[in-house]
C-alpha positions as CSV (number, residue, x, y, z in Angstrom):
1,M,42.0,85.5,132.9
2,A,41.4,83.8,136.1
3,E,38.0,83.8,137.8
4,S,39.4,84.0,141.4
5,K,40.1,87.2,142.9
6,N,43.0,85.7,144.5
7,V,44.9,84.9,141.2
8,H,46.8,87.9,139.9
9,E,48.2,88.6,136.4
10,A,52.0,88.4,136.1
11,T,53.6,90.2,133.1
12,D,57.0,90.8,131.9
13,T,56.8,94.3,133.3
14,N,55.5,93.6,136.9
15,F,57.6,90.4,137.3
16,T,60.6,92.0,138.9
17,T,58.4,94.2,141.4
18,D,55.5,91.7,142.0
19,I,57.4,88.3,142.3
20,G,61.2,88.9,142.2
21,A,60.9,91.5,145.2
22,S,58.2,89.6,147.1
23,S,58.9,87.7,150.5
24,G,57.3,84.5,151.1
25,L,56.1,81.9,148.8
26,T,54.7,82.9,145.3
27,M,53.4,80.4,142.6
28,I,53.2,81.4,138.7
29,D,51.2,79.3,136.3
30,F,52.8,79.9,132.8
31,W,49.9,79.3,130.5
32,A,48.4,80.0,126.9
33,E,44.8,80.3,125.7
34,W,45.4,77.7,123.0
35,C,46.7,75.0,125.4
36,G,44.2,72.5,126.4
37,P,46.1,71.0,129.5
38,C,46.6,74.9,130.6
39,R,42.7,75.5,130.5
40,M,42.2,72.1,132.5
41,L,44.8,73.3,135.1
42,G,43.0,76.7,135.6
43,P,40.3,75.7,138.1
44,T,43.0,73.8,140.2
45,I,45.1,76.9,140.3
46,E,42.1,79.0,141.4
47,A,41.1,76.6,144.1
48,V,44.7,76.5,145.5
49,A,44.9,80.2,145.5
50,D,41.6,80.5,147.3
51,E,42.6,77.9,149.8
52,Y,46.0,79.4,150.7
53,V,45.1,83.0,150.4
54,G,47.5,84.9,152.8
55,K,50.0,82.2,152.7
56,V,50.9,81.9,149.0
57,K,50.6,84.5,146.2
58,V,49.3,83.2,143.1
59,F,49.9,84.5,139.6
60,K,49.1,83.4,136.0
61,M,51.4,84.6,133.2
62,N,50.3,84.2,129.5
63,V,53.3,83.2,127.7
64,D,52.2,84.5,124.3
65,H,51.8,88.0,125.7
66,N,54.9,87.9,127.9
67,P,57.7,86.1,126.1
68,E,60.7,87.3,128.2
69,T,60.1,85.8,131.7
70,P,59.3,82.3,130.3
71,T,62.6,82.4,128.1
72,K,64.5,83.6,131.3
73,F,63.4,80.5,133.2
74,H,63.9,78.1,130.3
75,I,60.2,77.1,130.1
76,R,59.9,74.6,127.2
77,G,56.4,73.3,127.6
78,I,53.2,74.5,129.2
79,P,51.5,74.5,131.7
80,T,54.4,75.0,133.9
81,V,54.1,76.1,137.4
82,I,57.1,77.7,139.1
83,F,57.3,78.2,142.9
84,F,59.4,81.3,144.0
85,K,60.4,81.7,147.7
86,N,61.6,85.3,148.5
87,G,61.9,86.0,144.8
88,Q,64.0,82.9,144.0
89,P,62.7,79.7,142.0
90,V,62.5,76.8,144.4
91,D,60.4,74.3,142.8
92,Q,58.8,73.7,139.3
93,L,55.9,71.3,138.1
94,V,55.3,70.8,134.2
95,G,52.1,69.7,132.9
96,N,48.4,69.5,134.2
97,Q,49.2,68.2,137.8
98,P,46.5,67.1,140.1
99,K,45.7,69.4,143.2
100,D,47.4,67.2,145.7
101,V,50.5,67.4,144.0
102,I,50.3,71.2,143.8
103,V,49.5,71.3,147.5
104,Q,52.3,68.9,148.5
105,T,54.7,71.2,146.6
106,I,53.4,74.3,148.5
107,Q,53.5,72.4,152.0
108,K,57.3,71.7,151.2
109,H,58.1,75.4,150.8
110,L,55.9,77.1,153.5
């Protein structure tokens, strides 16, 4: 799991209350331990979470432990980062994206 205290764990159980009912911008990194690009993206997600603390809620969801939510959002490949605004998906990035691409996406929705 994440090293940053600003990255929270999303699960099938807490998704509705922590993400679906939240206001503002929320970002979820859908990942798995066996996924190399997911592990490479991890430090970038943590850096973004630390940089945007108070502006963006950042979560990571392990797709192996939580199969329902990734299926609901038709996730076919990981890592996939989905951005939610007021509980609704507004943007999505697939693959190990550079930090500036993630930041540009955040800025677009803040």
